[in-house]
C-alpha positions in Angstrom: -52.4 -42.0 54.0 -51.1 -39.7 51.3 -47.4 -39.2 50.9 -45.9 -35.9 52.0 -44.3 -33.5 49.6 -40.9 -34.7 48.2 -37.9 -33.0 49.8 -36.0 -30.8 47.4 -32.7 -32.2 46.0 -29.8 -30.4 47.7 -27.8 -30.1 44.4 -30.5 -28.8 42.2 -30.0 -25.1 41.2 -32.8 -22.8 41.9 -33.9 -20.6 39.0 -34.3 -17.1 39.8 -37.1 -15.3 37.9 -36.0 -12.5 35.7 -37.8 -9.3 35.1 -39.6 -10.9 32.2 -40.8 -13.7 34.3 -38.5 -16.4 32.6 -36.3 -18.2 35.1 -32.6 -17.6 34.6 -29.8 -20.2 35.1 -27.5 -18.8 37.9 -23.9 -18.1 37.0 -22.0 -20.9 38.8 -18.6 -19.3 38.2 -16.9 -17.8 41.1 -16.8 -14.0 41.6 -13.1 -13.9 41.0 -13.5 -15.8 37.7 -16.1 -13.3 36.6 -13.9 -10.4 37.6 -10.9 -11.9 35.7 -13.1 -12.1 32.5 -14.2 -8.5 33.0 -10.6 -7.5 33.4 -9.6 -9.3 30.2 -12.3 -7.4 28.3 -11.2 -4.1 29.8 -7.5 -4.8 28.9 -8.5 -5.5 25.3 -10.4 -2.2 25.2 -7.3 -0.5 26.6 -5.2 -2.1 23.9 -7.4 -0.6 21.2 -7.2 2.8 22.9 -3.4 2.6 22.8 -3.6 1.7 19.1 -5.7 4.9 18.5 -3.2 7.0 20.4 -5.6 7.4 23.4 -2.8 6.9 25.8 -4.1 8.5 29.0 -7.5 6.8 28.7 -5.8 3.4 28.2 -3.5 4.0 31.2 -6.6 4.9 33.4 -8.4 1.8 32.3 -5.4 -0.5 32.9 -4.8 1.1 36.3 -8.4 0.2 37.3 -7.8 -3.4 36.1 -4.8 -3.7 38.3 -6.7 -2.4 41.3 -9.6 -4.9 40.7 -7.2 -7.9 40.6 -5.5 -6.7 43.8 -8.7 -7.0 45.7 -8.5 -10.7 45.1 -4.7 -10.9 45.9 -4.0 -11.5 42.2 -0.7 -10.2 40.8 -0.6 -10.2 37.0 3.0 -9.5 35.8 1.8 -9.2 32.2 -0.8 -6.7 33.0 1.7 -4.7 35.1 4.0 -4.5 32.1 1.1 -3.2 30.0 0.1 -0.6 32.5 3.8 0.6 32.8 3.9 0.9 29.0 0.6 2.9 28.9 1.9 5.2 31.6 5.2 5.6 29.7 3.4 6.5 26.5 1.5 9.3 28.3 4.8 11.1 28.7 5.2 11.4 24.9 7.6 9.8 22.4 10.8 10.4 24.4 13.1 7.9 25.9 11.4 5.0 27.6 11.8 3.8 31.2 10.9 0.2 30.3 13.5 -2.5 29.9 14.0 -3.3 26.2 12.6 -6.8 26.4 9.4 -5.5 28.2 9.0 -2.7 25.6 9.2 -5.1 22.7 6.8 -7.5 24.2 4.2 -4.9 24.8 4.6 -3.3 21.3 4.1 -6.7 19.9 0.9 -7.0 21.8 -0.4 -3.6 20.7 0.4 -4.1 17.1 -0.4 -7.8 16.8 -2.9 -7.2 13.9 -0.4 -5.4 11.7 2.3 -8.0 12.4 0.0 -10.9 11.7 -1.3 -9.3 8.5 2.2 -8.5 7.4 3.4 -12.0 7.9 0.6 -13.5 6.0 1.2 -11.1 3.1 4.9 -12.1 3.1 4.0 -15.8 3.1 1.6 -15.2 0.2 4.2 -13.4 -1.9 2.6 -9.9 -1.5 5.6 -7.8 -0.2 4.1 -4.4 -1.0 1.1 -5.2 1.1 3.3 -6.6 3.8 5.5 -3.4 3.8 2.3 -1.3 4.3 1.2 -3.4 7.3 4.6 -3.0 9.0 4.6 0.7 8.2 1.2 0.8 9.9 2.7 -0.9 13.0 5.3 1.8 13.0 2.6 4.4 13.0 1.3 3.0 16.2 4.7 2.7 17.8 7.9 3.3 15.8 10.2 1.5 18.2 9.1 -2.1 17.4 12.2 -4.2 16.5 10.2 -7.2 15.1 8.2 -4.9 12.8 11.5 -3.4 11.6 13.0 -6.7 10.7 9.9 -7.9 8.8 9.6 -4.5 7.1 13.2 -4.8 5.9 12.4 -8.3 4.5 9.4 -6.9 2.7 11.3 -4.0 1.2 14.0 -6.3 0.0 11.5 -8.4 -1.9 9.8 -5.3 -3.3 13.2 -4.1 -4.6 13.9 -7.4 -6.3 10.4 -7.3 -7.8 11.0 -3.7 -9.0 14.2 -4.7 -10.7 12.6 -7.7 -12.4 9.8 -5.6 -13.7 12.2 -3.0 -15.0 14.2 -5.6 -16.8 11.0 -6.9 -18.4 10.0 -3.4 -19.6 13.5 -2.8 -20.9 13.5 -6.1 -22.8 10.1 -5.3 -24.4 11.3 -1.8 -25.4 14.6 -3.1 -26.7 12.8 -5.5 -29.1 10.6 -2.7 -30.5 11.3 0.1 -33.1 14.5 1.9 -33.1 13.2 5.1 -31.4 11.9 2.9 -28.6 15.1 0.9 -28.2 17.1 4.1 -27.6 14.9 4.9 -24.5 15.2 1.4 -22.9 18.2 2.3 -20.7 16.4 5.3 -19.3 13.4 3.2 -18.3 15.6 0.6 -16.7 17.4 3.4 -14.8 14.1 4.4 -13.2 13.4 0.9 -11.8 17.0 0.7 -10.4 16.6 4.1 -8.7 13.4 2.9 -7.0 15.0 -0.4 -6.0 17.9 1.5 -4.4 15.5 3.7 -2.3 13.8 0.5 -1.0 17.0 -1.2 -0.1 18.4 1.9 1.6 15.2 2.2 3.7 15.7 -1.5 4.6 19.2 -0.8 5.8 17.9 1.8 8.3 15.3 -0.6 9.5 17.8 -3.4 10.0 19.8 -0.9 12.2 16.8 -0.6 14.5 16.1 -4.4 14.5 19.8 -5.2 15.2 19.6 -3.3 18.5 17.4 -6.2 19.8 19.7 -9.0 21.1 17.1 -11.6 20.1 17.1 -10.4 16.5 20.8 -9.5 16.2 21.8 -12.6 14.2 18.8 -12.4 11.8 19.4 -8.8 11.3 23.1 -9.4 10.5 22.3 -12.0 7.9 19.7 -9.9 6.2 21.8 -6.7 6.4 24.8 -8.4 4.7 22.5 -9.7 2.0 21.0 -6.3 1.3 24.5 -4.6 1.4 25.7 -7.0 -1.3 22.6 -6.3 -3.4 23.1 -2.5 -3.0 26.7 -2.9 -4.1 25.7 -4.8 -7.3 22.9 -2.4 -7.8 25.1 0.6 -7.7 27.5 -1.0 -10.2 24.6 -1.8 -12.4 23.2 1.8 -12.2 26.5 3.2 -13.2 26.7 0.9 -16.2 23.1 1.7 -17.1 23.7 5.5 -16.8 26.7 5.2 -19.1 24.7 3.2 -21.6 22.0 5.8 -21.5 24.5 8.6 -22.1 26.1 6.6 -25.0 22.6 6.1 -26.6 22.1 9.9 -26.3 25.4 10.4 -28.2 24.2 7.9 -30.8 21.0 9.9 -31.3 22.9 13.1 -31.7 25.5 11.5 -34.1 22.9 10.1 -36.4 21.1 13.5 -36.4 24.4 15.2 -37.5 25.1 12.6 -40.1 21.6 12.9 -41.6 21.7 16.7 -41.5 25.1 16.9 -43.1 24.3 14.5 -45.9 21.0 16.1 -46.6 22.4 19.7 -46.7 26.1 19.4 -47.6 25.6 20.9 -51.1 23.3 23.6 -49.8 24.8 27.1 -49.7 22.8 27.8 -46.5 24.7 25.1 -44.5 26.7 26.9 -41.8 29.9 24.8 -41.7 31.3 26.7 -38.7 28.3 25.9 -36.6 28.3 22.3 -37.7 32.0 21.9 -37.0 31.5 23.4 -33.5 28.5 21.1 -32.7 30.4 18.0 -34.0 33.4 18.9 -31.9 31.3 19.2 -28.8 29.8 15.8 -29.5 33.2 14.3 -30.1 34.3 15.6 -26.7 31.2 14.0 -25.0 31.9 10.7 -26.7 35.7 10.7 -25.8 34.9 11.6 -22.2 32.3 8.9 -21.8 34.6 6.3 -23.4 37.4 7.1 -21.0 35.1 6.2 -18.0 33.6 3.1 -19.6 35.2 -0.4 -19.5 36.3 -1.3 -23.0 34.7 -4.7 -23.0 31.2 -3.4 -21.8 28.3 -2.8 -24.1 28.5 1.0 -23.7 32.3 0.9 -24.2 32.0 -0.9 -27.5 29.2 1.5 -28.6 31.3 4.5 -27.7 34.3 3.1 -29.5 32.3 2.8 -32.7 30.9 6.3 -32.2 34.3 7.7 -31.6 35.5 6.3 -35.0 32.4 7.6 -36.7 32.7 11.1 -35.3 36.4 11.2 -36.2 35.6 10.4 -39.7 32.8 12.9 -39.9 35.1 15.6 -38.6 37.7 14.8 -41.3 35.1 15.0 -44.0 33.8 18.4 -43.0 35.2 21.2 -45.2 37.8 23.3 -43.5 
């Protein structure tokens, strides 16, 4: 007797033929799991729409995601927060109805690429790139407190780097020919002005970050550090500006001396005009010296110039 056909194994999956005739392995995941995966994909699409400013489209997509999950009695608190944020954004850029902690959580979710790229740039010593990343996060939503704190850190480092580069330029210029040395303070002043702008922008960002209770301590420490740097910078800018003015007096003084010695025997020399110009220069020198600390470099230079201009005035014919 021949054996009958073998009974099919109960746990062996049956392969359904596809349209091409090739059997397909059935998806053994539950329907709710597949729905969850579809929802996750849709939520990510909505996030990118929020990043592009397509707020209404993002809100509609997130709303559909919530309805799908509710069919399976699934309540997703995180998704509900994101839906509330999207609806809130459709009303414009006015005051938000969200709790502060919810708002910051969702902003971090929407701008996670910018925040991650900015942190990497900070860790790699590229503060300018980091600042651009955090500025890009603000372009998406300018209310992020974490982005504000990190942006302030980046700008502080940019300011320090700007000052260092200005010092290097001034040092190279000061070691060069005489006509270049006289312009060194002006070049340094430019770097100090840029550094001040960076630090003042950082102060405004810290004010935003400090409104977040979770960032208040960090913001306070960074804010105090930047305020101290600003105070030192302003003092240094004043000193540098005084030195630049003193150097300008030096240039004019040397020009007067050379002109006088080259033309003192010439009948064409107008002594009245020369005395008037020298008197005006003397007034500049005395005024600057009165506002410069006597022990400072600019104070010592102005003291020497004051003595020189006084002697020049005494030697001019009456």
